[in-house]
C-alpha positions in Angstrom: 0.0 0.0 0.0 1.0 3.6 -0.4 2.6 5.5 2.5 3.2 9.2 3.1 6.8 10.5 3.3 8.2 13.6 5.0 7.1 15.9 2.2 3.5 14.8 2.5 3.7 12.8 -0.8 1.9 9.5 -0.9 4.5 7.2 -2.3 3.1 4.3 -4.4 6.4 2.6 -5.5 10.1 3.3 -5.6 13.0 1.9 -7.7 15.4 0.8 -5.0 17.9 -0.8 -7.4 18.3 2.6 -9.2 20.6 4.1 -6.6 22.7 0.9 -6.6 23.0 0.5 -10.3 23.3 4.2 -11.3 25.1 7.3 -10.2 22.4 9.9 -9.7 23.4 13.3 -11.0 20.2 15.3 -10.9 16.5 14.6 -9.9 13.4 16.0 -11.6 9.6 15.8 -11.0 7.2 15.1 -13.9 3.5 14.7 -14.1 2.1 11.4 -15.4 -0.7 11.0 -17.9 -2.8 8.1 -16.9 -6.1 6.4 -17.7 -8.8 6.0 -14.9 -8.1 2.3 -14.2 -4.4 3.1 -13.9 -5.0 5.8 -11.2 -7.2 3.4 -9.2 -4.6 0.6 -9.5 -1.9 3.1 -8.3 -4.0 4.0 -5.3 -4.0 0.3 -4.4 -0.2 0.2 -4.7 0.0 -1.9 -7.8 3.1 -0.6 -9.6 6.7 -1.7 -10.3 9.6 0.3 -11.8 12.2 -2.4 -12.0 13.0 -2.2 -15.8 11.6 1.2 -16.4 13.3 4.1 -18.1 12.4 7.5 -19.6 13.0 8.6 -23.1 12.5 11.9 -25.1 10.7 11.5 -28.4 9.8 14.4 -30.6 10.2 16.9 -27.8 7.9 14.9 -25.4 8.9 12.7 -22.4 7.7 9.1 -22.1 7.9 6.5 -19.3 8.7 3.1 -20.8 8.6 -0.3 -19.2 6.8 0.7 -16.0 4.3 -1.9 -14.8 1.0 -0.7 -13.4 -1.2 -3.7 -12.6 -4.6 -4.0 -14.1 -7.5 -2.8 -11.9 -9.7 -5.8 -11.1 -13.0 -3.9 -11.2 -12.3 -2.2 -14.6 -13.4 -5.3 -16.7 -13.1 -4.6 -20.4 -12.1 -0.9 -19.8 -8.7 -2.0 -18.4 -5.4 -0.7 -19.6 -2.3 -2.7 -20.8 0.0 -3.0 -17.8 3.3 -2.1 -19.5 2.1 0.6 -22.0 4.2 3.6 -22.8 3.0 6.6 -20.7 3.5 10.2 -21.4 5.1 12.4 -18.7 4.5 16.1 -18.4 7.3 18.7 -17.9 8.0 22.2 -19.2 9.3 22.2 -22.8 12.5 24.0 -21.9 13.3 21.3 -19.2 12.7 18.5 -21.7 14.9 20.3 -24.2 17.7 20.6 -21.6 17.4 16.9 -20.6 17.5 15.8 -24.2 20.7 17.8 -24.8 22.4 16.3 -21.7 21.4 12.8 -22.7 22.8 13.1 -26.2 25.9 15.0 -25.2 27.2 13.0 -22.2 25.7 9.5 -22.7 23.5 9.7 -19.6 20.1 8.1 -19.2 16.8 9.0 -17.5 15.5 6.5 -14.9 12.4 6.7 -12.7 13.1 6.7 -8.9 9.5 6.7 -7.6 5.8 7.2 -8.4 3.8 9.2 -5.9 0.7 11.3 -5.4 1.1 15.0 -4.7 -2.1 16.9 -4.0 -4.1 14.1 -5.7 -2.0 14.1 -8.9 0.3 11.3 -10.0 3.9 12.3 -10.2 7.1 10.5 -11.2 10.5 11.4 -9.8 13.0 10.9 -12.6 16.8 11.1 -12.4 19.5 12.0 -14.8 21.9 9.1 -14.2 25.1 7.4 -15.3 25.4 3.6 -15.2 27.8 2.1 -12.7 30.2 -0.7 -13.5 30.6 -3.7 -11.2 33.8 -2.4 -9.7 32.2 0.9 -8.9 29.4 -0.9 -7.1 31.8 -2.9 -5.0 33.8 0.2 -4.2 30.6 2.0 -3.1 29.6 -0.9 -0.8 33.1 -0.9 0.7 33.0 2.8 1.4 29.6 2.5 3.0 30.8 -0.4 5.2 33.8 1.6 6.3 31.6 4.6 7.2 29.5 2.3 9.4 32.5 0.9 11.2 33.8 4.5 11.9 30.3 5.5 13.2 30.3 2.6 15.8 
């Protein structure tokens, strides 16, 4: 089920692997265009972001690979669980993101889906992929910091 965080956002799901697999450089908030059955499913907590990513196409931002479970009571009006969903941001922000992605070889990954004042939002991050040795090094540093703390 969804839970409220310190900002008053009702978090539906979060991508916990993202911070392990990627180096997060910048974080953005985008609106999410949904069908009615998707909103009801999100309110029940039926979403996963494991293999999801964001992409800019023709100046518009899209969420690809996110799984929002079908809503049981929607019958024939249901939505496809892994459909491509449009995200809403200001055009100049999308243009800047697109330039950074093309220029530096970065990617956009969703970190979480939440409700803010009744509207579905996605927290997306501009990120660079980590290699296996980077991940091991990060774990080693975190363990050393814990030892120093104790």
